[in-house]
N, CA, C, O and the ligand as a Tripos MOL2 file, in Angstrom:
@<TRIPOS>MOLECULE
protein
  293   291    74     0     0
PROTEIN
NO_CHARGES

@<TRIPOS>ATOM
      1 N          -9.7520   18.9590  -14.4440 N.3       1 MET1
      2 CA         -8.6890   19.1730  -13.4580 C.3       1 MET1
      3 C          -8.7780   18.0870  -12.3840 C.2       1 MET1
      4 O          -9.8300   17.8470  -11.7910 O.2       1 MET1
      5 N          -7.6800   17.4700  -12.1680 N.am      2 ALA2
      6 CA         -7.6430   16.4300  -11.1460 C.3       2 ALA2
      7 C          -6.5000   16.7280  -10.1840 C.2       2 ALA2
      8 O          -5.6140   17.5370  -10.4600 O.2       2 ALA2
      9 N          -6.5530   16.0670   -9.0830 N.am      3 LYS3
     10 CA         -5.5420   16.3310   -8.0710 C.3       3 LYS3
     11 C          -4.7740   15.0510   -7.7800 C.2       3 LYS3
     12 O          -5.3530   13.9840   -7.5770 O.2       3 LYS3
     13 N          -3.4800   15.1870   -7.7650 N.am      4 CYS4
     14 CA         -2.6460   14.0330   -7.4520 C.3       4 CYS4
     15 C          -2.7820   13.7210   -5.9600 C.2       4 CYS4
     16 O          -2.5120   14.5720   -5.1130 O.2       4 CYS4
     17 N          -3.1960   12.5120   -5.6530 N.am      5 PRO5
     18 CA         -3.3830   12.1510   -4.2420 C.3       5 PRO5
     19 C          -2.0600   12.0300   -3.5050 C.2       5 PRO5
     20 O          -2.0210   11.9970   -2.2750 O.2       5 PRO5
     21 N          -1.0080   11.9650   -4.2480 N.am      6 GLU6
     22 CA          0.2940   11.7560   -3.6260 C.3       6 GLU6
     23 C           0.9420   13.0790   -3.2190 C.2       6 GLU6
     24 O           1.3710   13.2510   -2.0780 O.2       6 GLU6
     25 N           1.0030   14.0090   -4.1710 N.am      7 CYS7
     26 CA          1.7040   15.2550   -3.8770 C.3       7 CYS7
     27 C           0.7500   16.4470   -3.8600 C.2       7 CYS7
     28 O           1.1320   17.5550   -3.4840 O.2       7 CYS7
     29 N          -0.4930   16.2030   -4.2700 N.am      8 GLY8
     30 CA         -1.4670   17.2770   -4.2100 C.3       8 GLY8
     31 C          -1.4180   18.2180   -5.3870 C.2       8 GLY8
     32 O          -2.1220   19.2280   -5.4100 O.2       8 GLY8
     33 N          -0.6100   17.9030   -6.3440 N.am      9 ALA9
     34 CA         -0.5040   18.7770   -7.5080 C.3       9 ALA9
     35 C          -1.7710   18.7090   -8.3420 C.2       9 ALA9
     36 O          -2.3760   17.6500   -8.5080 O.2       9 ALA9
     37 N          -2.1460   19.8360   -8.8490 N.am     10 LEU10
     38 CA         -3.3010   19.8640   -9.7260 C.3      10 LEU10
     39 C          -2.8600   19.4940  -11.1390 C.2      10 LEU10
     40 O          -1.9400   20.0870  -11.7030 O.2      10 LEU10
     41 N          -3.5280   18.5210  -11.6740 N.am     11 ILE11
     42 CA         -3.1630   18.0320  -12.9970 C.3      11 ILE11
     43 C          -4.2430   18.4430  -13.9810 C.2      11 ILE11
     44 O          -5.4340   18.2090  -13.7810 O.2      11 ILE11
     45 N          -3.7790   19.0580  -15.0390 N.am     12 ASP12
     46 CA         -4.7250   19.5630  -16.0220 C.3      12 ASP12
     47 C          -5.2400   18.4160  -16.8740 C.2      12 ASP12
     48 O          -4.6750   18.0760  -17.9130 O.2      12 ASP12
     49 N          -6.3230   17.8390  -16.4030 N.am     13 LEU13
     50 CA         -6.9230   16.7290  -17.1410 C.3      13 LEU13
     51 C          -8.3900   17.0370  -17.3980 C.2      13 LEU13
     52 O          -9.0770   17.6300  -16.5660 O.2      13 LEU13
     53 N          -8.8350   16.6360  -18.5280 N.am     14 GLU14
     54 CA        -10.2450   16.8170  -18.8280 C.3      14 GLU14
     55 C         -10.9270   15.4560  -18.7820 C.2      14 GLU14
     56 O         -10.3760   14.4360  -19.1970 O.2      14 GLU14
     57 N         -12.1160   15.4840  -18.2740 N.am     15 GLU15
     58 CA        -12.8470   14.2260  -18.1570 C.3      15 GLU15
     59 C         -12.9860   13.5320  -19.5060 C.2      15 GLU15
     60 O         -13.0490   12.3050  -19.5920 O.2      15 GLU15
     61 N         -13.0300   14.3360  -20.5380 N.am     16 ASP16
     62 CA        -13.2110   13.7530  -21.8690 C.3      16 ASP16
     63 C         -11.9360   13.1020  -22.3810 C.2      16 ASP16
     64 O         -11.9580   12.2790  -23.2960 O.2      16 ASP16
     65 N         -10.8270   13.4910  -21.7700 N.am     17 GLU17
     66 CA         -9.5460   13.0440  -22.3230 C.3      17 GLU17
     67 C          -9.0430   11.7400  -21.7340 C.2      17 GLU17
     68 O          -8.1210   11.1150  -22.2580 O.2      17 GLU17
     69 N          -9.6610   11.3430  -20.6440 N.am     18 VAL18
     70 CA         -9.1560   10.1380  -19.9970 C.3      18 VAL18
     71 C         -10.2510    9.0860  -19.8960 C.2      18 VAL18
     72 O         -11.4470    9.3710  -19.9690 O.2      18 VAL18
     73 N          -9.7880    7.8820  -19.7270 N.am     19 GLU19
     74 CA        -10.7310    6.7930  -19.5410 C.3      19 GLU19
     75 C         -10.4960    6.1740  -18.1770 C.2      19 GLU19
     76 O          -9.3870    6.1880  -17.6430 O.2      19 GLU19
     77 N         -11.5520    5.6430  -17.6430 N.am     20 GLU20
     78 CA        -11.4280    4.9990  -16.3500 C.3      20 GLU20
     79 C         -10.4630    3.8180  -16.4620 C.2      20 GLU20
     80 O         -10.5670    2.9960  -17.3720 O.2      20 GLU20
     81 N          -9.5490    3.7530  -15.5440 N.am     21 GLY21
     82 CA         -8.5690    2.6760  -15.5770 C.3      21 GLY21
     83 C          -7.2770    3.0850  -16.2520 C.2      21 GLY21
     84 O          -6.2880    2.3540  -16.2150 O.2      21 GLY21
     85 N          -7.2900    4.2600  -16.8700 N.am     22 GLU22
     86 CA         -6.0870    4.7360  -17.5260 C.3      22 GLU22
     87 C          -5.0320    5.0940  -16.4840 C.2      22 GLU22
     88 O          -5.3450    5.5920  -15.4030 O.2      22 GLU22
     89 N          -3.8100    4.8350  -16.8270 N.am     23 THR23
     90 CA         -2.7400    5.1590  -15.8890 C.3      23 THR23
     91 C          -1.7300    6.0790  -16.5600 C.2      23 THR23
     92 O          -1.4830    5.9960  -17.7640 O.2      23 THR23
     93 N          -1.1720    6.9320  -15.7720 N.am     24 PHE24
     94 CA         -0.1430    7.8450  -16.2650 C.3      24 PHE24
     95 C           0.6320    8.3690  -15.0740 C.2      24 PHE24
     96 O           0.1230    8.4020  -13.9540 O.2      24 PHE24
     97 N           1.8650    8.7770  -15.3200 N.am     25 PRO25
     98 CA          2.6690    9.2960  -14.2100 C.3      25 PRO25
     99 C           2.3140   10.7350  -13.8930 C.2      25 PRO25
    100 O           1.9990   11.5300  -14.7790 O.2      25 PRO25
    101 N           2.3730   11.0510  -12.6040 N.am     26 CYS26
    102 CA          2.1370   12.4190  -12.1930 C.3      26 CYS26
    103 C           3.2840   13.2930  -12.6980 C.2      26 CYS26
    104 O           4.4530   12.9550  -12.5110 O.2      26 CYS26
    105 N           2.9540   14.4020  -13.3310 N.am     27 PRO27
    106 CA          3.9950   15.2940  -13.8470 C.3      27 PRO27
    107 C           4.8130   15.9420  -12.7460 C.2      27 PRO27
    108 O           5.9170   16.4280  -12.9920 O.2      27 PRO27
    109 N           4.2860   15.9520  -11.5530 N.am     28 GLU28
    110 CA          4.9870   16.5980  -10.4500 C.3      28 GLU28
    111 C           5.8670   15.6290   -9.6680 C.2      28 GLU28
    112 O           7.0560   15.8760   -9.4680 O.2      28 GLU28
    113 N           5.2730   14.5320   -9.2330 N.am     29 CYS29
    114 CA          6.0330   13.6300   -8.3670 C.3      29 CYS29
    115 C           6.3200   12.2880   -9.0380 C.2      29 CYS29
    116 O           6.9710   11.4170   -8.4620 O.2      29 CYS29
    117 N           5.8230   12.1390  -10.2610 N.am     30 ALA30
    118 CA          6.1470   10.9680  -11.0720 C.3      30 ALA30
    119 C           5.5780    9.6600  -10.5320 C.2      30 ALA30
    120 O           5.9530    8.5720  -10.9700 O.2      30 ALA30
    121 N           4.6780    9.7890   -9.5860 N.am     31 VAL31
    122 CA          4.0460    8.5640   -9.1040 C.3      31 VAL31
    123 C           3.0440    8.1050  -10.1540 C.2      31 VAL31
    124 O           2.4540    8.9220  -10.8620 O.2      31 VAL31
    125 N           2.8610    6.8270  -10.2460 N.am     32 ASP32
    126 CA          1.9030    6.3180  -11.2120 C.3      32 ASP32
    127 C           0.4830    6.5360  -10.7010 C.2      32 ASP32
    128 O           0.1270    6.1570   -9.5860 O.2      32 ASP32
    129 N          -0.2950    7.1520  -11.5500 N.am     33 LEU33
    130 CA         -1.6710    7.4460  -11.1670 C.3      33 LEU33
    131 C          -2.6370    6.6600  -12.0360 C.2      33 LEU33
    132 O          -2.3990    6.4330  -13.2230 O.2      33 LEU33
    133 N          -3.7170    6.2600  -11.4200 N.am     34 GLU34
    134 CA         -4.7470    5.5680  -12.1660 C.3      34 GLU34
    135 C          -6.0490    6.3510  -12.0600 C.2      34 GLU34
    136 O          -6.4300    6.8350  -10.9940 O.2      34 GLU34
    137 N          -6.7030    6.4550  -13.1850 N.am     35 VAL35
    138 CA         -8.0040    7.1200  -13.1800 C.3      35 VAL35
    139 C          -9.0250    6.1320  -12.6330 C.2      35 VAL35
    140 O          -9.3580    5.1350  -13.2750 O.2      35 VAL35
    141 N          -9.5060    6.4280  -11.4500 N.am     36 VAL36
    142 CA        -10.4470    5.5090  -10.8190 C.3      36 VAL36
    143 C         -11.8770    5.9860  -10.9770 C.2      36 VAL36
    144 O         -12.8260    5.2300  -10.7710 O.2      36 VAL36
    145 N         -12.0150    7.2420  -11.3430 N.am     37 ASN37
    146 CA        -13.3510    7.7780  -11.5230 C.3      37 ASN37
    147 C         -13.3000    8.9240  -12.5260 C.2      37 ASN37
    148 O         -12.3740    9.7360  -12.5160 O.2      37 ASN37
    149 N         -14.2900    8.9750  -13.3760 N.am     38 ILE38
    150 CA        -14.2940   10.0260  -14.3880 C.3      38 ILE38
    151 C         -15.0760   11.2440  -13.9130 C.2      38 ILE38
    152 O         -14.6700   12.3920  -14.1000 O.2      38 ILE38
    153 N         -16.1910   10.9520  -13.3040 N.am     39 HIS39
    154 CA        -17.0180   12.0710  -12.8760 C.3      39 HIS39
    155 C         -17.4680   11.8920  -11.4390 C.2      39 HIS39
    156 O         -18.3760   11.1050  -11.1730 O.2      39 HIS39
    157 N         -16.8580   12.5990  -10.5150 N.am     40 PRO40
    158 CA        -15.8010   13.5800  -10.7710 C.3      40 PRO40
    159 C         -14.4780   12.8880  -11.0360 C.2      40 PRO40
    160 O         -14.2630   11.7390  -10.6500 O.2      40 PRO40
    161 N         -13.6220   13.5990  -11.6880 N.am     41 LEU41
    162 CA        -12.3240   13.0480  -12.0260 C.3      41 LEU41
    163 C         -11.5470   12.7350  -10.7530 C.2      41 LEU41
    164 O         -11.2790   13.6070   -9.9270 O.2      41 LEU41
    165 N         -11.2050   11.4860  -10.6280 N.am     42 GLU42
    166 CA        -10.5390   11.0680   -9.4000 C.3      42 GLU42
    167 C          -9.3580   10.1830   -9.7370 C.2      42 GLU42
    168 O          -9.4530    9.2630  -10.5500 O.2      42 GLU42
    169 N          -8.2630   10.4790   -9.1040 N.am     43 LEU43
    170 CA         -7.0400    9.7180   -9.3750 C.3      43 LEU43
    171 C          -6.6090    8.9620   -8.1400 C.2      43 LEU43
    172 O          -6.8640    9.3720   -7.0080 O.2      43 LEU43
    173 N          -5.9580    7.8630   -8.3860 N.am     44 ASP44
    174 CA         -5.4440    7.0780   -7.2730 C.3      44 ASP44
    175 C          -3.9920    6.7460   -7.5630 C.2      44 ASP44
    176 O          -3.6350    6.3530   -8.6740 O.2      44 ASP44
    177 N          -3.1820    6.9090   -6.5660 N.am     45 ALA45
    178 CA         -1.7670    6.6130   -6.7470 C.3      45 ALA45
    179 C          -1.5480    5.1090   -6.7060 C.2      45 ALA45
    180 O          -2.0430    4.3990   -5.8300 O.2      45 ALA45
    181 N          -0.7960    4.6620   -7.6800 N.am     46 ILE46
    182 CA         -0.4940    3.2370   -7.7030 C.3      46 ILE46
    183 C           0.8740    3.0460   -7.0610 C.2      46 ILE46
    184 O           1.9110    3.3010   -7.6730 O.2      46 ILE46
    185 N           0.8480    2.6060   -5.8520 N.am     47 GLY47
    186 CA          2.1170    2.4040   -5.1680 C.3      47 GLY47
    187 C           2.7890    1.1490   -5.6670 C.2      47 GLY47
    188 O           2.1510    0.2410   -6.1970 O.2      47 GLY47
    189 N           4.0720    1.1230   -5.4870 N.am     48 GLU48
    190 CA          4.7710   -0.0990   -5.8500 C.3      48 GLU48
    191 C           4.2870   -1.2230   -4.9480 C.2      48 GLU48
    192 O           4.1400   -1.0710   -3.7350 O.2      48 GLU48
    193 N           4.0530   -2.3320   -5.5810 N.am     49 GLU49
    194 CA          3.5400   -3.4360   -4.7940 C.3      49 GLU49
    195 C           4.5840   -3.8990   -3.7920 C.2      49 GLU49
    196 O           5.6310   -4.4510   -4.1320 O.2      49 GLU49
    197 N           4.2480   -3.6490   -2.5800 N.am     50 GLU50
    198 CA          5.1830   -4.0670   -1.5390 C.3      50 GLU50
    199 C           4.7840   -5.4370   -1.0290 C.2      50 GLU50
    200 O           3.7360   -5.6340   -0.4130 O.2      50 GLU50
    201 N           5.6540   -6.3510   -1.3120 N.am     51 GLU51
    202 CA          5.3660   -7.6850   -0.8090 C.3      51 GLU51
    203 C           5.8170   -7.7800    0.6340 C.2      51 GLU51
    204 O           7.0060   -7.8170    0.9520 O.2      51 GLU51
    205 N           4.8400   -7.8160    1.4630 N.am     52 GLU52
    206 CA          5.1870   -7.8770    2.8750 C.3      52 GLU52
    207 C           5.3270   -9.3210    3.3230 C.2      52 GLU52
    208 O           4.3680   -9.9980    3.6930 O.2      52 GLU52
    209 N           6.5460   -9.7370    3.2680 N.am     53 ASP53
    210 CA          6.7820  -11.0990    3.7560 C.3      53 ASP53
    211 C           6.7190  -11.0840    5.2720 C.2      53 ASP53
    212 O           7.4070  -10.3210    5.9490 O.2      53 ASP53
    213 N           5.8940  -11.9290    5.7530 N.am     54 GLU54
    214 CA          5.8030  -11.9690    7.2080 C.3      54 GLU54
    215 C           7.1090  -12.5090    7.7660 C.2      54 GLU54
    216 O           7.4600  -13.6760    7.5870 O.2      54 GLU54
    217 N           7.7880  -11.6490    8.4240 N.am     55 ALA55
    218 CA          9.0790  -12.0560    8.9770 C.3      55 ALA55
    219 C           8.8880  -13.2240    9.9310 C.2      55 ALA55
    220 O           8.1070  -13.1870   10.8820 O.2      55 ALA55
    221 N           9.6360  -14.2400    9.6230 N.am     56 ALA56
    222 CA          9.5370  -15.4110   10.4900 C.3      56 ALA56
    223 C          10.0540  -15.0520   11.8740 C.2      56 ALA56
    224 O          11.1410  -14.4990   12.0400 O.2      56 ALA56
    225 N           9.2720  -15.3710   12.8080 N.am     57 GLU57
    226 CA          9.6910  -15.0380   14.1700 C.3      57 GLU57
    227 C          10.8540  -15.9210   14.5980 C.2      57 GLU57
    228 O          10.9190  -17.1100   14.2880 O.2      57 GLU57
    229 N          11.7360  -15.3110   15.2980 N.am     58 GLY58
    230 CA         12.9150  -16.0560   15.7480 C.3      58 GLY58
    231 C          12.5100  -17.3050   16.5120 C.2      58 GLY58
    232 O          11.6760  -17.2910   17.4170 O.2      58 GLY58
    233 N          13.1430  -18.3650   16.0970 N.am     59 GLU59
    234 CA         12.7790  -19.6010   16.7790 C.3      59 GLU59
    235 C          13.8160  -19.9490   17.8280 C.2      59 GLU59
    236 O          14.4900  -20.9760   17.7490 O.2      59 GLU59
    237 N          13.9270  -19.0910   18.7880 N.am     60 ASP60
    238 CA         14.7970  -19.5420   19.8710 C.3      60 ASP60
    239 C          14.0590  -19.4610   21.2020 C.2      60 ASP60
    240 O          14.5160  -18.9050   22.2010 O.2      60 ASP60
    241 N          12.9150  -20.0450   21.1260 N.am     61 GLU61
    242 CA         12.1760  -20.1050   22.3710 C.3      61 GLU61
    243 C          12.4370  -21.4430   23.0310 C.2      61 GLU61
    244 O          11.6970  -22.4140   22.8780 O.2      61 GLU61
    245 N          13.4920  -21.4370   23.7460 N.am     62 ASP62
    246 CA         13.8010  -22.6820   24.4570 C.3      62 ASP62
    247 C          13.0870  -22.6700   25.8000 C.2      62 ASP62
    248 O          13.5220  -22.0640   26.7790 O.2      62 ASP62
    249 N          12.0020  -23.3550   25.7850 N.am     63 GLU63
    250 CA         11.2770  -23.3910   27.0530 C.3      63 GLU63
    251 C          11.7860  -24.5310   27.9100 C.2      63 GLU63
    252 O          11.6780  -25.7120   27.5800 O.2      63 GLU63
    253 N          12.3270  -24.1210   28.9940 N.am     64 LEU64
    254 CA         12.8220  -25.1510   29.9120 C.3      64 LEU64
    255 C          11.6720  -25.6370   30.7830 C.2      64 LEU64
    256 O          11.0490  -24.8960   31.5440 O.2      64 LEU64
    257 N          11.4410  -26.9050   30.6210 N.am     65 GLU65
    258 CA         10.3630  -27.4520   31.4340 C.3      65 GLU65
    259 C          10.8960  -27.8160   32.8110 C.2      65 GLU65
    260 O          11.7530  -28.6830   32.9810 O.2      65 GLU65
    261 N          10.3610  -27.1320   33.7430 N.am     66 GLU66
    262 CA         10.8030  -27.4360   35.1010 C.3      66 GLU66
    263 C           9.9760  -28.5800   35.6640 C.2      66 GLU66
    264 O           8.7520  -28.5230   35.7760 O.2      66 GLU66
    265 N          10.6870  -29.5730   35.9950 N.am     67 GLU67
    266 CA          9.9710  -30.7230   36.5420 C.3      67 GLU67
    267 C           9.7050  -30.5080   38.0230 C.2      67 GLU67
    268 O          10.6010  -30.2650   38.8310 O.2      67 GLU67
    269 N           8.4870  -30.6070   38.3090 N.am     68 GLU68
    270 CA          8.1440  -30.4560   39.7100 C.3      68 GLU68
    271 C           8.3140  -31.7860   40.4360 C.2      68 GLU68
    272 O           7.7310  -32.8140   40.0910 O.2      68 GLU68
    273 N           9.1140  -31.6970   41.4140 N.am     69 GLU69
    274 CA          9.3350  -32.9470   42.1530 C.3      69 GLU69
    275 C           8.3740  -33.0180   43.3270 C.2      69 GLU69
    276 O           8.4520  -32.2710   44.3010 O.2      69 GLU69
    277 N           7.5020  -33.9270   43.1730 N.am     70 ASP70
    278 CA          6.5650  -34.1260   44.2620 C.3      70 ASP70
    279 C           7.1170  -35.1850   45.2230 C.2      70 ASP70
    280 O           7.1940  -36.3750   44.9150 O.2      70 ASP70
    281 N           7.4730  -34.7130   46.3340 N.am     71 GLU71
    282 CA          7.9630  -35.6910   47.2880 C.3      71 GLU71
    283 C           6.8460  -36.0450   48.2640 C.2      71 GLU71
    284 O           6.8250  -35.6390   49.4260 O.2      71 GLU71
    285 N           5.9620  -36.7920   47.7410 N.am     72 ALA72
    286 CA          4.8640  -37.2240   48.6070 C.3      72 ALA72
    287 C           5.2490  -38.5390   49.2560 C.2      72 ALA72
    288 O           5.1500  -39.6280   48.6890 O.2      72 ALA72
    289 N           5.6710  -38.3650   50.4190 N.am     73 ASP73
    290 CA          6.0790  -39.5880   51.0620 C.3      73 ASP73
    291 C           5.6650  -39.6410   52.5240 C.2      73 ASP73
    292 O           5.9430  -40.6260   53.2090 O.2      73 ASP73
    293 ZN          1.9700   13.8860   -7.7720 Zn       74 ZN74
@<TRIPOS>BOND
     1     1     2 1
     2     2     3 1
     3     3     4 2
     4     3     5 am
     5     5     6 1
     6     6     7 1
     7     7     8 2
     8     7     9 am
     9     9    10 1
    10    10    11 1
    11    11    12 2
    12    11    13 am
    13    13    14 1
    14    14    15 1
    15    15    16 2
    16    15    17 am
    17    17    18 1
    18    18    19 1
    19    19    20 2
    20    19    21 am
    21    21    22 1
    22    22    23 1
    23    23    24 2
    24    23    25 am
    25    25    26 1
    26    26    27 1
    27    27    28 2
    28    27    29 am
    29    29    30 1
    30    30    31 1
    31    31    32 2
    32    31    33 am
    33    33    34 1
    34    34    35 1
    35    35    36 2
    36    35    37 am
    37    37    38 1
    38    38    39 1
    39    39    40 2
    40    39    41 am
    41    41    42 1
    42    42    43 1
    43    43    44 2
    44    43    45 am
    45    45    46 1
    46    46    47 1
    47    47    48 2
    48    47    49 am
    49    49    50 1
    50    50    51 1
    51    51    52 2
    52    51    53 am
    53    53    54 1
    54    54    55 1
    55    55    56 2
    56    55    57 am
    57    57    58 1
    58    58    59 1
    59    59    60 2
    60    59    61 am
    61    61    62 1
    62    62    63 1
    63    63    64 2
    64    63    65 am
    65    65    66 1
    66    66    67 1
    67    67    68 2
    68    67    69 am
    69    69    70 1
    70    70    71 1
    71    71    72 2
    72    71    73 am
    73    73    74 1
    74    74    75 1
    75    75    76 2
    76    75    77 am
    77    77    78 1
    78    78    79 1
    79    79    80 2
    80    79    81 am
    81    81    82 1
    82    82    83 1
    83    83    84 2
    84    83    85 am
    85    85    86 1
    86    86    87 1
    87    87    88 2
    88    87    89 am
    89    89    90 1
    90    90    91 1
    91    91    92 2
    92    91    93 am
    93    93    94 1
    94    94    95 1
    95    95    96 2
    96    95    97 am
    97    97    98 1
    98    98    99 1
    99    99   100 2
   100    99   101 am
   101   101   102 1
   102   102   103 1
   103   103   104 2
   104   103   105 am
   105   105   106 1
   106   106   107 1
   107   107   108 2
   108   107   109 am
   109   109   110 1
   110   110   111 1
   111   111   112 2
   112   111   113 am
   113   113   114 1
   114   114   115 1
   115   115   116 2
   116   115   117 am
   117   117   118 1
   118   118   119 1
   119   119   120 2
   120   119   121 am
   121   121   122 1
   122   122   123 1
   123   123   124 2
   124   123   125 am
   125   125   126 1
   126   126   127 1
   127   127   128 2
   128   127   129 am
   129   129   130 1
   130   130   131 1
   131   131   132 2
   132   131   133 am
   133   133   134 1
   134   134   135 1
   135   135   136 2
   136   135   137 am
   137   137   138 1
   138   138   139 1
   139   139   140 2
   140   139   141 am
   141   141   142 1
   142   142   143 1
   143   143   144 2
   144   143   145 am
   145   145   146 1
   146   146   147 1
   147   147   148 2
   148   147   149 am
   149   149   150 1
   150   150   151 1
   151   151   152 2
   152   151   153 am
   153   153   154 1
   154   154   155 1
   155   155   156 2
   156   155   157 am
   157   157   158 1
   158   158   159 1
   159   159   160 2
   160   159   161 am
   161   161   162 1
   162   162   163 1
   163   163   164 2
   164   163   165 am
   165   165   166 1
   166   166   167 1
   167   167   168 2
   168   167   169 am
   169   169   170 1
   170   170   171 1
   171   171   172 2
   172   171   173 am
   173   173   174 1
   174   174   175 1
   175   175   176 2
   176   175   177 am
   177   177   178 1
   178   178   179 1
   179   179   180 2
   180   179   181 am
   181   181   182 1
   182   182   183 1
   183   183   184 2
   184   183   185 am
   185   185   186 1
   186   186   187 1
   187   187   188 2
   188   187   189 am
   189   189   190 1
   190   190   191 1
   191   191   192 2
   192   191   193 am
   193   193   194 1
   194   194   195 1
   195   195   196 2
   196   195   197 am
   197   197   198 1
   198   198   199 1
   199   199   200 2
   200   199   201 am
   201   201   202 1
   202   202   203 1
   203   203   204 2
   204   203   205 am
   205   205   206 1
   206   206   207 1
   207   207   208 2
   208   207   209 am
   209   209   210 1
   210   210   211 1
   211   211   212 2
   212   211   213 am
   213   213   214 1
   214   214   215 1
   215   215   216 2
   216   215   217 am
   217   217   218 1
   218   218   219 1
   219   219   220 2
   220   219   221 am
   221   221   222 1
   222   222   223 1
   223   223   224 2
   224   223   225 am
   225   225   226 1
   226   226   227 1
   227   227   228 2
   228   227   229 am
   229   229   230 1
   230   230   231 1
   231   231   232 2
   232   231   233 am
   233   233   234 1
   234   234   235 1
   235   235   236 2
   236   235   237 am
   237   237   238 1
   238   238   239 1
   239   239   240 2
   240   239   241 am
   241   241   242 1
   242   242   243 1
   243   243   244 2
   244   243   245 am
   245   245   246 1
   246   246   247 1
   247   247   248 2
   248   247   249 am
   249   249   250 1
   250   250   251 1
   251   251   252 2
   252   251   253 am
   253   253   254 1
   254   254   255 1
   255   255   256 2
   256   255   257 am
   257   257   258 1
   258   258   259 1
   259   259   260 2
   260   259   261 am
   261   261   262 1
   262   262   263 1
   263   263   264 2
   264   263   265 am
   265   265   266 1
   266   266   267 1
   267   267   268 2
   268   267   269 am
   269   269   270 1
   270   270   271 1
   271   271   272 2
   272   271   273 am
   273   273   274 1
   274   274   275 1
   275   275   276 2
   276   275   277 am
   277   277   278 1
   278   278   279 1
   279   279   280 2
   280   279   281 am
   281   281   282 1
   282   282   283 1
   283   283   284 2
   284   283   285 am
   285   285   286 1
   286   286   287 1
   287   287   288 2
   288   287   289 am
   289   289   290 1
   290   290   291 1
   291   291   292 2
@<TRIPOS>SUBSTRUCTURE
     1 MET1         2 RESIDUE 1 A MET
     2 ALA2         6 RESIDUE 1 A ALA
     3 LYS3        10 RESIDUE 1 A LYS
     4 CYS4        14 RESIDUE 1 A CYS
     5 PRO5        18 RESIDUE 1 A PRO
     6 GLU6        22 RESIDUE 1 A GLU
     7 CYS7        26 RESIDUE 1 A CYS
     8 GLY8        30 RESIDUE 1 A GLY
     9 ALA9        34 RESIDUE 1 A ALA
    10 LEU10       38 RESIDUE 1 A LEU
    11 ILE11       42 RESIDUE 1 A ILE
    12 ASP12       46 RESIDUE 1 A ASP
    13 LEU13       50 RESIDUE 1 A LEU
    14 GLU14       54 RESIDUE 1 A GLU
    15 GLU15       58 RESIDUE 1 A GLU
    16 ASP16       62 RESIDUE 1 A ASP
    17 GLU17       66 RESIDUE 1 A GLU
    18 VAL18       70 RESIDUE 1 A VAL
    19 GLU19       74 RESIDUE 1 A GLU
    20 GLU20       78 RESIDUE 1 A GLU
    21 GLY21       82 RESIDUE 1 A GLY
    22 GLU22       86 RESIDUE 1 A GLU
    23 THR23       90 RESIDUE 1 A THR
    24 PHE24       94 RESIDUE 1 A PHE
    25 PRO25       98 RESIDUE 1 A PRO
    26 CYS26      102 RESIDUE 1 A CYS
    27 PRO27      106 RESIDUE 1 A PRO
    28 GLU28      110 RESIDUE 1 A GLU
    29 CYS29      114 RESIDUE 1 A CYS
    30 ALA30      118 RESIDUE 1 A ALA
    31 VAL31      122 RESIDUE 1 A VAL
    32 ASP32      126 RESIDUE 1 A ASP
    33 LEU33      130 RESIDUE 1 A LEU
    34 GLU34      134 RESIDUE 1 A GLU
    35 VAL35      138 RESIDUE 1 A VAL
    36 VAL36      142 RESIDUE 1 A VAL
    37 ASN37      146 RESIDUE 1 A ASN
    38 ILE38      150 RESIDUE 1 A ILE
    39 HIS39      154 RESIDUE 1 A HIS
    40 PRO40      158 RESIDUE 1 A PRO
    41 LEU41      162 RESIDUE 1 A LEU
    42 GLU42      166 RESIDUE 1 A GLU
    43 LEU43      170 RESIDUE 1 A LEU
    44 ASP44      174 RESIDUE 1 A ASP
    45 ALA45      178 RESIDUE 1 A ALA
    46 ILE46      182 RESIDUE 1 A ILE
    47 GLY47      186 RESIDUE 1 A GLY
    48 GLU48      190 RESIDUE 1 A GLU
    49 GLU49      194 RESIDUE 1 A GLU
    50 GLU50      198 RESIDUE 1 A GLU
    51 GLU51      202 RESIDUE 1 A GLU
    52 GLU52      206 RESIDUE 1 A GLU
    53 ASP53      210 RESIDUE 1 A ASP
    54 GLU54      214 RESIDUE 1 A GLU
    55 ALA55      218 RESIDUE 1 A ALA
    56 ALA56      222 RESIDUE 1 A ALA
    57 GLU57      226 RESIDUE 1 A GLU
    58 GLY58      230 RESIDUE 1 A GLY
    59 GLU59      234 RESIDUE 1 A GLU
    60 ASP60      238 RESIDUE 1 A ASP
    61 GLU61      242 RESIDUE 1 A GLU
    62 ASP62      246 RESIDUE 1 A ASP
    63 GLU63      250 RESIDUE 1 A GLU
    64 LEU64      254 RESIDUE 1 A LEU
    65 GLU65      258 RESIDUE 1 A GLU
    66 GLU66      262 RESIDUE 1 A GLU
    67 GLU67      266 RESIDUE 1 A GLU
    68 GLU68      270 RESIDUE 1 A GLU
    69 GLU69      274 RESIDUE 1 A GLU
    70 ASP70      278 RESIDUE 1 A ASP
    71 GLU71      282 RESIDUE 1 A GLU
    72 ALA72      286 RESIDUE 1 A ALA
    73 ASP73      290 RESIDUE 1 A ASP
    74 ZN74       293 GROUP 0 **** ****
């Protein structure tokens, strides 16, 4: 018996029936699960690979350089 880390559903799995690294969808929430450990039986949800593109920061930093006028006279 294993537990889906995503939805918490108990999945009727036997340690003898699965191999480490095996993947299968959760019958309850359909998330892809990977067997990460056999004893004790442990599952890990395989999330969709989210490519986090670092959003380019807006390039409108117009820094106005203030010229200091030194009137040393
Ligand atoms: Zn689930």
